[in-house]
C-alpha positions in Angstrom: 0.0 0.0 0.0 1.9 3.2 -1.1 1.7 6.3 -3.2 3.4 8.8 -5.4 2.7 12.3 -6.5 3.1 14.1 -9.8 3.3 17.6 -11.0 1.2 18.0 -14.2 0.8 20.7 -16.8 -2.1 21.7 -19.0 -2.5 21.3 -22.7 -1.9 25.0 -23.3 1.5 25.1 -21.6 4.3 27.6 -21.3 8.0 26.8 -21.3 8.1 26.4 -17.5 5.2 24.0 -17.3 3.9 25.7 -14.2 1.1 27.9 -15.2 -0.8 28.4 -18.4 -2.1 31.6 -19.9 -5.5 31.0 -21.5 -6.0 34.3 -23.2 -5.1 38.0 -23.5 -4.4 40.6 -20.9 -6.5 40.5 -17.9 -7.5 36.9 -18.2 -6.6 34.5 -15.4 -3.8 31.9 -15.7 -4.6 28.2 -15.2 -2.7 26.7 -12.3 -1.6 23.2 -13.3 -2.6 20.6 -10.6 -0.3 17.9 -9.3 -1.1 14.4 -10.5 -0.6 11.1 -8.9 -1.6 7.8 -10.6 -2.2 5.1 -8.1 -2.1 1.5 -9.3 -0.8 -1.9 -8.3 -2.0 -5.3 -7.1 -5.6 -5.8 -6.0 -5.5 -6.2 -2.2 -2.2 -4.3 -1.8 -3.8 -1.2 -0.4 -4.8 1.1 -3.2 -8.0 2.2 -1.4 -6.1 3.0 1.8 -3.4 5.0 -0.1 -6.2 6.9 -2.0 -8.0 7.7 1.3 -4.7 8.9 2.8 -4.3 11.4 -0.1 -7.9 12.4 0.3 -7.4 13.2 4.0 -4.3 15.3 2.9 -6.5 17.4 0.7 -6.1 15.7 -2.7 -9.0 15.3 -5.1 -9.2 11.6 -5.6 -11.0 9.8 -8.4 -11.3 6.0 -8.1 -11.3 3.7 -11.1 -11.2 6.4 -13.7 -10.9 5.1 -17.2 -7.3 6.0 -18.3 -8.5 7.7 -21.5 -10.1 10.4 -19.3 -7.0 11.2 -17.3 -5.9 14.1 -19.6 -9.5 15.5 -19.4 -9.3 15.4 -15.6 -6.1 17.3 -15.7 -7.6 19.9 -18.0 -10.6 20.3 -15.7 -8.4 20.7 -12.7 -6.4 23.4 -14.5 -9.6 25.4 -15.1 -10.8 25.2 -11.5 -9.1 28.4 -10.5 -6.9 26.6 -7.9 -9.8 24.7 -6.3 -8.4 21.4 -7.6 -4.6 21.8 -7.0 -3.8 18.1 -6.4 -5.4 15.1 -8.3 -4.9 11.4 -7.5 -6.4 8.9 -9.9 -6.7 5.2 -9.0 -6.3 2.9 -12.1 -6.7 -0.9 -11.7 -7.9 -4.0 -13.4 -11.5 -3.3 -12.6 -11.2 -1.0 -15.6 -9.2 -3.5 -17.7 -11.2 -2.8 -20.8 -9.7 0.7 -20.6 -6.3 -0.4 -19.2 -4.6 -0.6 -22.5 -5.4 3.1 -22.9 -3.2 4.1 -19.9 0.1 4.2 -21.8 -1.5 6.3 -24.5 -2.9 8.7 -22.0 0.4 9.0 -20.2 2.0 9.8 -23.6 -0.6 12.4 -24.2 0.3 14.1 -20.9 3.9 14.0 -21.8 3.3 15.8 -25.1 1.7 18.6 -23.0 4.7 18.7 -20.7 2.6 17.3 -17.8 4.9 16.2 -15.0 3.3 13.1 -13.6 4.3 10.1 -11.5 3.0 6.6 -10.9 2.6 4.9 -7.5 2.6 1.1 -7.6 1.4 -0.8 -4.5 2.9 -4.3 -4.2 2.5 -7.3 -1.9 3.6 -10.9 -1.8 1.3 -13.7 -3.1 0.9 -15.1 0.4 -0.2 -11.7 1.8 -2.7 -11.1 -1.0 -4.2 -14.6 -0.6 -4.6 -14.0 3.1 -6.3 -10.6 2.5 -8.8 -12.0 0.0 -9.6 -15.0 2.2 -10.1 -12.8 5.2 -12.8 -10.7 3.4 -14.2 -13.8 1.5 -14.1 -12.0 -1.8 -12.8 -13.4 -5.1 -9.9 -11.8 -7.0 -11.3 -9.7 -9.9 -9.3 -11.8 -12.4 -9.6 -15.3 -11.0 -12.7 -16.2 -13.0 -13.5 -19.9 -12.3 -10.0 -20.5 -11.0 -8.3 -19.9 -7.7 -7.2 -16.7 -6.0 -3.6 -17.4 -6.9 -4.6 -17.7 -10.6 -6.1 -14.2 -10.5 -3.0 -12.8 -8.8 -0.7 -14.4 -11.4 -2.8 -13.0 -14.2 -2.8 -9.5 -12.6 1.0 -9.6 -12.1 1.4 -10.4 -15.8 -1.0 -7.6 -16.8 0.8 -5.0 -14.6 4.4 -6.0 -15.2 5.3 -3.1 -17.5 3.5 -0.6 -15.4 5.4 -1.7 -12.3 8.7 -1.4 -14.1 7.8 2.2 -15.1 6.5 3.2 -11.7 8.2 6.1 -9.9 7.5 4.7 -6.5 6.9 1.1 -5.5 5.7 0.3 -2.0 5.5 -3.3 -0.7 2.7 -3.6 1.8 3.2 -7.3 2.7 4.1 -6.6 6.3 2.4 -3.2 6.7 -0.8 -2.6 8.6 -3.1 0.3 7.8 -1.4 2.7 10.3 2.0 2.0 9.0 0.9 2.6 5.4 -0.7 5.9 6.4 2.6 6.9 8.1 4.4 6.1 4.8 1.9 8.1 2.8 2.1 11.1 5.2 5.9 11.1 5.1 5.8 11.2 1.3 2.9 13.6 0.7 2.2 15.8 3.8 4.9 18.3 3.0 3.9 21.4 1.0 7.1 21.2 -1.1 8.3 18.1 -2.6 12.1 17.5 -2.2 14.3 16.7 -5.2 14.8 13.1 -4.0 13.4 11.1 -1.2 15.1 8.0 0.1 14.0 5.1 2.4 16.9 3.3 4.0 15.6 -0.1 5.2 17.5 -2.5 7.3 16.5 -6.2 7.0 17.5 -9.7 7.7 18.4 -12.0 4.8 16.9 -15.0 6.7 13.5 -13.3 6.5 13.8 -12.6 2.7 14.7 -9.7 0.5 12.5 -6.6 0.5 10.6 -6.8 -2.9 10.4 -3.0 -3.2 14.1 -2.3 -2.8 15.8 -0.4 -5.6 19.3 -1.1 -4.2 20.4 -3.9 -1.9 23.7 -4.1 0.0 25.0 -6.9 2.2 26.7 -6.2 5.6 27.4 -9.9 6.4 31.1 -9.4 5.6 31.4 -7.8 9.1 31.6 -9.8 12.3 28.2 -10.4 13.9 27.6 -8.8 17.3 25.1 -11.6 17.9 28.1 -13.7 18.9 29.3 -11.2 21.5 27.3 -12.1 24.7 27.1 -8.6 26.1 25.9 -7.2 22.8 23.5 -9.9 21.8 20.4 -8.4 23.6 20.8 -5.0 22.0 20.3 -3.6 18.5 22.3 -1.5 16.1 20.6 1.6 17.6 22.7 1.0 20.8 25.9 3.0 20.9 28.0 0.0 22.1 26.8 -2.1 19.1 27.3 0.7 16.6 30.8 1.3 18.0 31.6 -2.4 17.7 30.4 -2.6 14.1 32.3 0.4 12.9 35.5 -0.6 14.7 35.7 -3.7 12.5 38.1 -3.7 9.5 36.4 -2.4 6.4 33.2 -1.0 8.0 34.1 2.7 7.8 35.7 2.2 4.3 32.5 0.5 3.2 30.3 3.3 4.5 32.5 6.0 2.8 32.6 4.1 -0.5 28.9 3.3 -0.6 27.9 6.8 0.4 30.0 8.2 -2.5 28.5 5.7 -4.9 25.0 6.8 -3.8 25.9 10.4 -4.6 26.5 9.3 -8.2 23.3 7.3 -8.2 21.3 10.1 -6.7 22.5 12.6 -9.3 21.4 10.1 -12.1 18.0 9.6 -10.5 17.5 13.4 -10.4 18.4 13.7 -14.1 16.0 10.9 -15.0 13.2 12.4 -12.9 13.1 9.6 -10.3 12.1 11.0 -7.0 11.9 8.0 -4.7 14.5 5.3 -3.9 14.5 2.5 -1.4 17.9 1.3 -0.3 17.9 -2.0 1.6 20.8 -2.8 3.9 20.9 -6.5 5.0 22.6 -8.7 7.6 21.7 -12.1 8.9 18.9 -11.2 11.2 18.4 -7.5 10.6 19.1 -6.6 14.2 22.7 -5.4 14.6 25.0 -4.7 11.6 22.3 -3.6 9.1 20.6 -1.4 11.6 23.9 0.4 12.6 24.9 0.8 8.9 21.4 2.0 7.9 21.5 4.8 10.5 24.9 6.0 9.4 24.1 5.7 5.7 20.9 7.7 6.2 22.9 10.4 8.0 25.2 10.7 5.0 22.3 11.0 2.6 20.6 13.6 4.7 23.8 15.7 4.8 23.8 15.5 0.9 20.4 17.1 0.8 18.3 13.9 0.3 15.2 13.7 2.5 15.6 10.3 4.2 13.4 8.0 6.2 14.9 5.0 8.1 12.9 1.8 8.5 14.1 -1.2 10.5 12.0 -4.0 9.0 13.2 -7.0 11.1 14.8 -5.4 14.2 12.0 -6.5 16.5 12.0 -10.2 15.4 13.5 -12.9 17.6 
């Protein structure tokens, strides 16, 4: 369950793509609304993400046929600022129109509309549990099983997921945690150039499916085998000191931080505004936590708005 936002421009655009003059002297300019397209797997939290944006003051349209998205942007631009932010939910319920989505996005691009796509992801197991808990069929399962519908939907959405600006995996998120993620991304009045989520995790619990970059800290000695450090986490000063006193730890932090500066510059040039960096160790409790905290500090000092998430720190 996640989200993304987009700045869009109207069909009659100026060179800045910020405001559009609709006539001669004395006529009002059209303020271009921000646009977010919410899509993703059924059961992954699209409705919750849309409700979060609605609570933050966005104008939300659910299950809008993709062919009508440019029209919605035009109407928002003519609202004299009353519709400054638009979020559109597009999913397989409108699959007859789904093929039109790419064409509509291309039409927005020709008008210099800055738009972004939010894709909500979840594991097959999590989706099956959610559908079974509400005793509803998957919209694509037909006469088959829920897993058949999930597989068909993944195939249908594969290209859209690859093109998404922001992918959020909701497999282990509850509603409150999803809302917190949405608030962190959309509550601010000004969008930063780049937002990063640095996530520590344990390899024994599986890779985060929404990670853009994954790094492995298992080359460092594990504090788990130091009896006096075992009960603590990487947030503890003694554990962090132990980790960064190991050969290669500081060099790795310096080198990877420098690499991320290069990557961040490229993301900005390509218009990517969200990145998830996963930092792993065996259990996600000591090394990855300490490294994630230091790495997030380096990113923040480089002007990247950063959120730290410790996915597996509380597990036994």
